[in-house]
SEMI-457675 format. One record per residue (C-alpha): x negated, y, z. Coordinates in steps of 0.25 Angstrom, whole numbers, plus 5000, padded with zeros to 4 digits. Layout:
<sites>
<site><c1>X</c1><c2>Y</c2><c3>Z</c3></site>
...
</sites>
This chain:
<sites>
<site><c1>4478</c1><c2>5300</c2><c3>4793</c3></site>
<site><c1>4469</c1><c2>5296</c2><c3>4782</c3></site>
<site><c1>4471</c1><c2>5289</c2><c3>4771</c3></site>
<site><c1>4465</c1><c2>5277</c2><c3>4764</c3></site>
<site><c1>4465</c1><c2>5285</c2><c3>4749</c3></site>
<site><c1>4459</c1><c2>5298</c2><c3>4754</c3></site>
<site><c1>4447</c1><c2>5304</c2><c3>4749</c3></site>
<site><c1>4434</c1><c2>5303</c2><c3>4757</c3></site>
<site><c1>4419</c1><c2>5304</c2><c3>4757</c3></site>
<site><c1>4415</c1><c2>5296</c2><c3>4768</c3></site>
<site><c1>4421</c1><c2>5286</c2><c3>4780</c3></site>
<site><c1>4421</c1><c2>5299</c2><c3>4790</c3></site>
<site><c1>4438</c1><c2>5297</c2><c3>4789</c3></site>
<site><c1>4435</c1><c2>5281</c2><c3>4793</c3></site>
<site><c1>4426</c1><c2>5286</c2><c3>4805</c3></site>
<site><c1>4437</c1><c2>5296</c2><c3>4810</c3></site>
<site><c1>4449</c1><c2>5284</c2><c3>4808</c3></site>
<site><c1>4441</c1><c2>5277</c2><c3>4817</c3></site>
<site><c1>4437</c1><c2>5287</c2><c3>4829</c3></site>
<site><c1>4453</c1><c2>5291</c2><c3>4827</c3></site>
<site><c1>4460</c1><c2>5275</c2><c3>4828</c3></site>
<site><c1>4449</c1><c2>5267</c2><c3>4834</c3></site>
<site><c1>4451</c1><c2>5269</c2><c3>4850</c3></site>
<site><c1>4437</c1><c2>5270</c2><c3>4857</c3></site>
<site><c1>4431</c1><c2>5259</c2><c3>4865</c3></site>
<site><c1>4436</c1><c2>5254</c2><c3>4877</c3></site>
<site><c1>4428</c1><c2>5256</c2><c3>4891</c3></site>
<site><c1>4424</c1><c2>5264</c2><c3>4902</c3></site>
<site><c1>4411</c1><c2>5272</c2><c3>4905</c3></site>
<site><c1>4414</c1><c2>5272</c2><c3>4920</c3></site>
<site><c1>4415</c1><c2>5257</c2><c3>4923</c3></site>
<site><c1>4405</c1><c2>5249</c2><c3>4924</c3></site>
<site><c1>4395</c1><c2>5244</c2><c3>4912</c3></site>
<site><c1>4402</c1><c2>5231</c2><c3>4905</c3></site>
<site><c1>4395</c1><c2>5231</c2><c3>4892</c3></site>
<site><c1>4397</c1><c2>5216</c2><c3>4883</c3></site>
<site><c1>4386</c1><c2>5210</c2><c3>4874</c3></site>
<site><c1>4392</c1><c2>5208</c2><c3>4863</c3></site>
<site><c1>4378</c1><c2>5206</c2><c3>4853</c3></site>
<site><c1>4365</c1><c2>5204</c2><c3>4855</c3></site>
<site><c1>4353</c1><c2>5207</c2><c3>4849</c3></site>
<site><c1>4338</c1><c2>5206</c2><c3>4851</c3></site>
<site><c1>4325</c1><c2>5216</c2><c3>4849</c3></site>
<site><c1>4309</c1><c2>5212</c2><c3>4849</c3></site>
<site><c1>4308</c1><c2>5223</c2><c3>4859</c3></site>
<site><c1>4321</c1><c2>5223</c2><c3>4869</c3></site>
<site><c1>4325</c1><c2>5207</c2><c3>4869</c3></site>
<site><c1>4340</c1><c2>5206</c2><c3>4867</c3></site>
<site><c1>4350</c1><c2>5217</c2><c3>4866</c3></site>
<site><c1>4362</c1><c2>5217</c2><c3>4868</c3></site>
<site><c1>4373</c1><c2>5223</c2><c3>4862</c3></site>
<site><c1>4388</c1><c2>5228</c2><c3>4865</c3></site>
<site><c1>4399</c1><c2>5239</c2><c3>4871</c3></site>
<site><c1>4398</c1><c2>5243</c2><c3>4882</c3></site>
<site><c1>4413</c1><c2>5241</c2><c3>4888</c3></site>
<site><c1>4412</c1><c2>5250</c2><c3>4902</c3></site>
<site><c1>4403</c1><c2>5258</c2><c3>4908</c3></site>
<site><c1>4389</c1><c2>5263</c2><c3>4904</c3></site>
<site><c1>4376</c1><c2>5257</c2><c3>4901</c3></site>
<site><c1>4361</c1><c2>5263</c2><c3>4902</c3></site>
<site><c1>4350</c1><c2>5262</c2><c3>4896</c3></site>
<site><c1>4339</c1><c2>5255</c2><c3>4909</c3></site>
<site><c1>4351</c1><c2>5252</c2><c3>4918</c3></site>
<site><c1>4352</c1><c2>5239</c2><c3>4925</c3></site>
<site><c1>4363</c1><c2>5232</c2><c3>4920</c3></site>
<site><c1>4369</c1><c2>5216</c2><c3>4921</c3></site>
<site><c1>4372</c1><c2>5208</c2><c3>4910</c3></site>
<site><c1>4383</c1><c2>5197</c2><c3>4915</c3></site>
<site><c1>4382</c1><c2>5185</c2><c3>4908</c3></site>
<site><c1>4390</c1><c2>5177</c2><c3>4903</c3></site>
<site><c1>4390</c1><c2>5165</c2><c3>4914</c3></site>
<site><c1>4392</c1><c2>5177</c2><c3>4925</c3></site>
<site><c1>4380</c1><c2>5180</c2><c3>4928</c3></site>
<site><c1>4373</c1><c2>5194</c2><c3>4928</c3></site>
<site><c1>4358</c1><c2>5198</c2><c3>4923</c3></site>
<site><c1>4353</c1><c2>5210</c2><c3>4927</c3></site>
<site><c1>4345</c1><c2>5219</c2><c3>4918</c3></site>
<site><c1>4341</c1><c2>5234</c2><c3>4912</c3></site>
<site><c1>4346</c1><c2>5240</c2><c3>4901</c3></site>
<site><c1>4331</c1><c2>5241</c2><c3>4895</c3></site>
<site><c1>4337</c1><c2>5248</c2><c3>4881</c3></site>
<site><c1>4350</c1><c2>5254</c2><c3>4877</c3></site>
<site><c1>4358</c1><c2>5256</c2><c3>4862</c3></site>
<site><c1>4368</c1><c2>5261</c2><c3>4854</c3></site>
<site><c1>4370</c1><c2>5261</c2><c3>4840</c3></site>
<site><c1>4370</c1><c2>5270</c2><c3>4827</c3></site>
<site><c1>4373</c1><c2>5263</c2><c3>4815</c3></site>
<site><c1>4363</c1><c2>5252</c2><c3>4815</c3></site>
<site><c1>4355</c1><c2>5260</c2><c3>4823</c3></site>
<site><c1>4352</c1><c2>5258</c2><c3>4839</c3></site>
<site><c1>4350</c1><c2>5270</c2><c3>4848</c3></site>
<site><c1>4344</c1><c2>5269</c2><c3>4861</c3></site>
<site><c1>4352</c1><c2>5276</c2><c3>4872</c3></site>
<site><c1>4353</c1><c2>5279</c2><c3>4887</c3></site>
<site><c1>4367</c1><c2>5275</c2><c3>4889</c3></site>
<site><c1>4380</c1><c2>5272</c2><c3>4883</c3></site>
<site><c1>4394</c1><c2>5269</c2><c3>4889</c3></site>
<site><c1>4406</c1><c2>5261</c2><c3>4888</c3></site>
<site><c1>4410</c1><c2>5259</c2><c3>4872</c3></site>
<site><c1>4395</c1><c2>5258</c2><c3>4866</c3></site>
<site><c1>4391</c1><c2>5250</c2><c3>4859</c3></site>
<site><c1>4376</c1><c2>5247</c2><c3>4865</c3></site>
<site><c1>4364</c1><c2>5237</c2><c3>4865</c3></site>
<site><c1>4356</c1><c2>5236</c2><c3>4876</c3></site>
<site><c1>4343</c1><c2>5229</c2><c3>4880</c3></site>
<site><c1>4338</c1><c2>5222</c2><c3>4892</c3></site>
<site><c1>4347</c1><c2>5209</c2><c3>4895</c3></site>
<site><c1>4340</c1><c2>5198</c2><c3>4887</c3></site>
<site><c1>4351</c1><c2>5187</c2><c3>4891</c3></site>
<site><c1>4361</c1><c2>5193</c2><c3>4887</c3></site>
<site><c1>4373</c1><c2>5186</c2><c3>4878</c3></site>
<site><c1>4384</c1><c2>5191</c2><c3>4870</c3></site>
<site><c1>4397</c1><c2>5193</c2><c3>4879</c3></site>
<site><c1>4391</c1><c2>5196</c2><c3>4891</c3></site>
<site><c1>4391</c1><c2>5209</c2><c3>4900</c3></site>
<site><c1>4381</c1><c2>5219</c2><c3>4904</c3></site>
<site><c1>4386</c1><c2>5227</c2><c3>4916</c3></site>
<site><c1>4381</c1><c2>5237</c2><c3>4926</c3></site>
<site><c1>4371</c1><c2>5229</c2><c3>4938</c3></site>
<site><c1>4379</c1><c2>5236</c2><c3>4948</c3></site>
<site><c1>4394</c1><c2>5232</c2><c3>4944</c3></site>
<site><c1>4394</c1><c2>5221</c2><c3>4934</c3></site>
<site><c1>4408</c1><c2>5217</c2><c3>4926</c3></site>
<site><c1>4407</c1><c2>5206</c2><c3>4915</c3></site>
<site><c1>4417</c1><c2>5210</c2><c3>4903</c3></site>
<site><c1>4422</c1><c2>5196</c2><c3>4896</c3></site>
<site><c1>4413</c1><c2>5187</c2><c3>4891</c3></site>
<site><c1>4412</c1><c2>5187</c2><c3>4875</c3></site>
<site><c1>4407</c1><c2>5171</c2><c3>4871</c3></site>
<site><c1>4399</c1><c2>5166</c2><c3>4860</c3></site>
<site><c1>4405</c1><c2>5156</c2><c3>4853</c3></site>
<site><c1>4396</c1><c2>5142</c2><c3>4853</c3></site>
<site><c1>4389</c1><c2>5140</c2><c3>4838</c3></site>
<site><c1>4397</c1><c2>5131</c2><c3>4831</c3></site>
<site><c1>4386</c1><c2>5127</c2><c3>4819</c3></site>
<site><c1>4373</c1><c2>5124</c2><c3>4820</c3></site>
<site><c1>4361</c1><c2>5122</c2><c3>4809</c3></site>
<site><c1>4347</c1><c2>5118</c2><c3>4809</c3></site>
<site><c1>4335</c1><c2>5127</c2><c3>4807</c3></site>
<site><c1>4322</c1><c2>5122</c2><c3>4803</c3></site>
<site><c1>4308</c1><c2>5124</c2><c3>4797</c3></site>
<site><c1>4310</c1><c2>5124</c2><c3>4779</c3></site>
<site><c1>4304</c1><c2>5110</c2><c3>4777</c3></site>
<site><c1>4306</c1><c2>5109</c2><c3>4762</c3></site>
<site><c1>4295</c1><c2>5111</c2><c3>4751</c3></site>
<site><c1>4299</c1><c2>5126</c2><c3>4748</c3></site>
<site><c1>4297</c1><c2>5129</c2><c3>4762</c3></site>
<site><c1>4288</c1><c2>5143</c2><c3>4767</c3></site>
<site><c1>4294</c1><c2>5148</c2><c3>4753</c3></site>
<site><c1>4305</c1><c2>5158</c2><c3>4759</c3></site>
<site><c1>4302</c1><c2>5162</c2><c3>4773</c3></site>
<site><c1>4291</c1><c2>5167</c2><c3>4781</c3></site>
<site><c1>4295</c1><c2>5161</c2><c3>4794</c3></site>
<site><c1>4295</c1><c2>5147</c2><c3>4793</c3></site>
<site><c1>4289</c1><c2>5139</c2><c3>4805</c3></site>
<site><c1>4297</c1><c2>5134</c2><c3>4816</c3></site>
<site><c1>4296</c1><c2>5143</c2><c3>4825</c3></site>
<site><c1>4299</c1><c2>5156</c2><c3>4817</c3></site>
<site><c1>4311</c1><c2>5150</c2><c3>4813</c3></site>
<site><c1>4313</c1><c2>5147</c2><c3>4830</c3></site>
<site><c1>4309</c1><c2>5161</c2><c3>4834</c3></site>
<site><c1>4317</c1><c2>5167</c2><c3>4824</c3></site>
<site><c1>4331</c1><c2>5157</c2><c3>4830</c3></site>
<site><c1>4326</c1><c2>5162</c2><c3>4843</c3></site>
<site><c1>4327</c1><c2>5176</c2><c3>4840</c3></site>
<site><c1>4341</c1><c2>5174</c2><c3>4834</c3></site>
<site><c1>4346</c1><c2>5169</c2><c3>4848</c3></site>
<site><c1>4343</c1><c2>5181</c2><c3>4854</c3></site>
<site><c1>4355</c1><c2>5189</c2><c3>4846</c3></site>
<site><c1>4361</c1><c2>5179</c2><c3>4841</c3></site>
<site><c1>4370</c1><c2>5173</c2><c3>4851</c3></site>
<site><c1>4378</c1><c2>5163</c2><c3>4845</c3></site>
<site><c1>4367</c1><c2>5155</c2><c3>4839</c3></site>
<site><c1>4359</c1><c2>5144</c2><c3>4846</c3></site>
<site><c1>4344</c1><c2>5138</c2><c3>4844</c3></site>
<site><c1>4340</c1><c2>5124</c2><c3>4847</c3></site>
<site><c1>4328</c1><c2>5116</c2><c3>4843</c3></site>
<site><c1>4330</c1><c2>5106</c2><c3>4833</c3></site>
<site><c1>4328</c1><c2>5091</c2><c3>4832</c3></site>
<site><c1>4314</c1><c2>5095</c2><c3>4826</c3></site>
<site><c1>4305</c1><c2>5106</c2><c3>4831</c3></site>
<site><c1>4306</c1><c2>5113</c2><c3>4817</c3></site>
<site><c1>4322</c1><c2>5114</c2><c3>4818</c3></site>
<site><c1>4332</c1><c2>5122</c2><c3>4826</c3></site>
<site><c1>4349</c1><c2>5120</c2><c3>4828</c3></site>
<site><c1>4354</c1><c2>5132</c2><c3>4827</c3></site>
<site><c1>4368</c1><c2>5132</c2><c3>4829</c3></site>
<site><c1>4378</c1><c2>5146</c2><c3>4827</c3></site>
<site><c1>4390</c1><c2>5150</c2><c3>4823</c3></site>
<site><c1>4394</c1><c2>5145</c2><c3>4809</c3></site>
<site><c1>4389</c1><c2>5145</c2><c3>4797</c3></site>
<site><c1>4390</c1><c2>5160</c2><c3>4793</c3></site>
<site><c1>4381</c1><c2>5163</c2><c3>4809</c3></site>
<site><c1>4370</c1><c2>5154</c2><c3>4804</c3></site>
<site><c1>4370</c1><c2>5156</c2><c3>4789</c3></site>
<site><c1>4367</c1><c2>5171</c2><c3>4795</c3></site>
<site><c1>4355</c1><c2>5168</c2><c3>4803</c3></site>
<site><c1>4349</c1><c2>5159</c2><c3>4792</c3></site>
<site><c1>4351</c1><c2>5169</c2><c3>4782</c3></site>
<site><c1>4345</c1><c2>5180</c2><c3>4792</c3></site>
<site><c1>4332</c1><c2>5172</c2><c3>4795</c3></site>
<site><c1>4329</c1><c2>5170</c2><c3>4782</c3></site>
<site><c1>4330</c1><c2>5184</c2><c3>4778</c3></site>
<site><c1>4320</c1><c2>5184</c2><c3>4790</c3></site>
<site><c1>4310</c1><c2>5176</c2><c3>4783</c3></site>
<site><c1>4313</c1><c2>5162</c2><c3>4789</c3></site>
<site><c1>4312</c1><c2>5150</c2><c3>4781</c3></site>
<site><c1>4319</c1><c2>5137</c2><c3>4788</c3></site>
<site><c1>4329</c1><c2>5126</c2><c3>4783</c3></site>
<site><c1>4343</c1><c2>5124</c2><c3>4791</c3></site>
<site><c1>4352</c1><c2>5112</c2><c3>4791</c3></site>
<site><c1>4365</c1><c2>5110</c2><c3>4786</c3></site>
<site><c1>4374</c1><c2>5117</c2><c3>4798</c3></site>
<site><c1>4383</c1><c2>5109</c2><c3>4807</c3></site>
<site><c1>4394</c1><c2>5113</c2><c3>4816</c3></site>
<site><c1>4393</c1><c2>5112</c2><c3>4832</c3></site>
<site><c1>4403</c1><c2>5101</c2><c3>4837</c3></site>
<site><c1>4407</c1><c2>5099</c2><c3>4851</c3></site>
<site><c1>4411</c1><c2>5087</c2><c3>4859</c3></site>
<site><c1>4425</c1><c2>5090</c2><c3>4866</c3></site>
<site><c1>4430</c1><c2>5078</c2><c3>4875</c3></site>
<site><c1>4424</c1><c2>5067</c2><c3>4865</c3></site>
<site><c1>4430</c1><c2>5074</c2><c3>4852</c3></site>
<site><c1>4422</c1><c2>5082</c2><c3>4843</c3></site>
<site><c1>4425</c1><c2>5098</c2><c3>4839</c3></site>
<site><c1>4421</c1><c2>5105</c2><c3>4829</c3></site>
<site><c1>4420</c1><c2>5122</c2><c3>4827</c3></site>
<site><c1>4431</c1><c2>5127</c2><c3>4820</c3></site>
<site><c1>4432</c1><c2>5141</c2><c3>4812</c3></site>
<site><c1>4444</c1><c2>5149</c2><c3>4808</c3></site>
<site><c1>4442</c1><c2>5152</c2><c3>4792</c3></site>
<site><c1>4450</c1><c2>5163</c2><c3>4785</c3></site>
<site><c1>4450</c1><c2>5164</c2><c3>4769</c3></site>
<site><c1>4454</c1><c2>5175</c2><c3>4762</c3></site>
<site><c1>4454</c1><c2>5170</c2><c3>4748</c3></site>
<site><c1>4462</c1><c2>5173</c2><c3>4734</c3></site>
<site><c1>4475</c1><c2>5164</c2><c3>4731</c3></site>
<site><c1>4469</c1><c2>5157</c2><c3>4721</c3></site>
<site><c1>4458</c1><c2>5151</c2><c3>4731</c3></site>
<site><c1>4466</c1><c2>5148</c2><c3>4744</c3></site>
<site><c1>4469</c1><c2>5134</c2><c3>4739</c3></site>
<site><c1>4454</c1><c2>5129</c2><c3>4737</c3></site>
<site><c1>4451</c1><c2>5138</c2><c3>4750</c3></site>
<site><c1>4461</c1><c2>5128</c2><c3>4757</c3></site>
<site><c1>4456</c1><c2>5116</c2><c3>4749</c3></site>
<site><c1>4441</c1><c2>5118</c2><c3>4752</c3></site>
<site><c1>4444</c1><c2>5121</c2><c3>4767</c3></site>
<site><c1>4454</c1><c2>5109</c2><c3>4769</c3></site>
<site><c1>4442</c1><c2>5100</c2><c3>4763</c3></site>
<site><c1>4434</c1><c2>5107</c2><c3>4775</c3></site>
<site><c1>4443</c1><c2>5103</c2><c3>4785</c3></site>
<site><c1>4448</c1><c2>5118</c2><c3>4787</c3></site>
<site><c1>4462</c1><c2>5120</c2><c3>4792</c3></site>
<site><c1>4472</c1><c2>5131</c2><c3>4787</c3></site>
<site><c1>4478</c1><c2>5138</c2><c3>4798</c3></site>
<site><c1>4485</c1><c2>5150</c2><c3>4788</c3></site>
<site><c1>4487</c1><c2>5154</c2><c3>4774</c3></site>
<site><c1>4493</c1><c2>5168</c2><c3>4770</c3></site>
<site><c1>4491</c1><c2>5173</c2><c3>4756</c3></site>
<site><c1>4494</c1><c2>5187</c2><c3>4751</c3></site>
<site><c1>4492</c1><c2>5197</c2><c3>4740</c3></site>
<site><c1>4483</c1><c2>5185</c2><c3>4732</c3></site>
<site><c1>4474</c1><c2>5181</c2><c3>4743</c3></site>
<site><c1>4477</c1><c2>5171</c2><c3>4755</c3></site>
<site><c1>4472</c1><c2>5171</c2><c3>4770</c3></site>
<site><c1>4469</c1><c2>5157</c2><c3>4775</c3></site>
<site><c1>4464</c1><c2>5153</c2><c3>4789</c3></site>
<site><c1>4458</c1><c2>5139</c2><c3>4793</c3></site>
<site><c1>4453</c1><c2>5133</c2><c3>4803</c3></site>
<site><c1>4440</c1><c2>5124</c2><c3>4799</c3></site>
<site><c1>4428</c1><c2>5117</c2><c3>4804</c3></site>
<site><c1>4415</c1><c2>5124</c2><c3>4805</c3></site>
<site><c1>4408</c1><c2>5114</c2><c3>4795</c3></site>
<site><c1>4418</c1><c2>5116</c2><c3>4787</c3></site>
<site><c1>4415</c1><c2>5131</c2><c3>4784</c3></site>
<site><c1>4399</c1><c2>5126</c2><c3>4781</c3></site>
<site><c1>4398</c1><c2>5131</c2><c3>4766</c3></site>
<site><c1>4412</c1><c2>5134</c2><c3>4763</c3></site>
<site><c1>4409</c1><c2>5148</c2><c3>4761</c3></site>
<site><c1>4404</c1><c2>5147</c2><c3>4747</c3></site>
<site><c1>4413</c1><c2>5137</c2><c3>4743</c3></site>
<site><c1>4423</c1><c2>5148</c2><c3>4749</c3></site>
<site><c1>4416</c1><c2>5158</c2><c3>4739</c3></site>
<site><c1>4419</c1><c2>5149</c2><c3>4725</c3></site>
<site><c1>4431</c1><c2>5145</c2><c3>4731</c3></site>
<site><c1>4438</c1><c2>5161</c2><c3>4732</c3></site>
<site><c1>4426</c1><c2>5166</c2><c3>4721</c3></site>
<site><c1>4423</c1><c2>5175</c2><c3>4731</c3></site>
<site><c1>4435</c1><c2>5181</c2><c3>4734</c3></site>
<site><c1>4439</c1><c2>5175</c2><c3>4745</c3></site>
<site><c1>4435</c1><c2>5180</c2><c3>4762</c3></site>
<site><c1>4431</c1><c2>5168</c2><c3>4772</c3></site>
<site><c1>4431</c1><c2>5172</c2><c3>4787</c3></site>
<site><c1>4429</c1><c2>5162</c2><c3>4798</c3></site>
<site><c1>4425</c1><c2>5161</c2><c3>4813</c3></site>
<site><c1>4426</c1><c2>5151</c2><c3>4826</c3></site>
<site><c1>4438</c1><c2>5145</c2><c3>4831</c3></site>
<site><c1>4435</c1><c2>5134</c2><c3>4838</c3></site>
<site><c1>4431</c1><c2>5119</c2><c3>4839</c3></site>
<site><c1>4440</c1><c2>5109</c2><c3>4836</c3></site>
<site><c1>4441</c1><c2>5094</c2><c3>4833</c3></site>
<site><c1>4431</c1><c2>5089</c2><c3>4823</c3></site>
<site><c1>4438</c1><c2>5091</c2><c3>4810</c3></site>
<site><c1>4431</c1><c2>5079</c2><c3>4801</c3></site>
<site><c1>4422</c1><c2>5078</c2><c3>4789</c3></site>
<site><c1>4423</c1><c2>5092</c2><c3>4781</c3></site>
<site><c1>4415</c1><c2>5085</c2><c3>4770</c3></site>
<site><c1>4399</c1><c2>5087</c2><c3>4767</c3></site>
<site><c1>4397</c1><c2>5104</c2><c3>4767</c3></site>
<site><c1>4387</c1><c2>5112</c2><c3>4760</c3></site>
<site><c1>4376</c1><c2>5116</c2><c3>4770</c3></site>
<site><c1>4376</c1><c2>5129</c2><c3>4775</c3></site>
<site><c1>4366</c1><c2>5140</c2><c3>4770</c3></site>
</sites>
């Protein structure tokens, strides 16, 4: 039995503990192939690349397989390339079996949650569904007096091509043509999802301007429903009251509160629009000592006016 206070020079004891305590992946290499798509990637040379764990069976390079789509249809194809992972590198391999995580090229129409199986004996796994976008911003060409000073890709064609490329691997993203030829409606899973895309494109040299974000509502039985998030805050006790007060003005509903050892754990249901710009305010209120996590909950009836909120960046 290892003790955390034992002297050590490397992480070998941790790796040994993982091997000893963590059970091996479930799966049977003797059963027909079942590989579920959990991640998508894109290569200029190979096209769409699907990544997932082999639940059962064996997969081989140049083998004929079938993709069982979300709608129940089948698409036949060939495994043109098969890779496994070693750290951050991909290694070209000839075959892999149940329990292995692999990357497969050759299926351009694959999507998250679908199953890759043997063409001769296809059996789908339970489908994983990707939640629809809840927030939308408009990307447009920068037409300010400072246009052209920050990036090298500034035209609508360059911005459009980059957004279309993002759709190859970012399955929760939606891109539509805007009201003008120089604008695009980009919908994502929230402020963080869209913020990561914006910052990634900025670092790649793209220059553009964005609108104030807005949530995507739904009309159900004549009523307006909006997306709500489950928000969990871990804050010092002295900051709990200020956090509760600020979330109250943003239509947050407290579900649970627990205080222990000088810190408070707060759980809220908050409209997604109520969290726009809240992160920076939360950092100020807690003086950087708070921890904030949130995830999509469901669509709930419109909560009413939350006041004027700052534009997400």
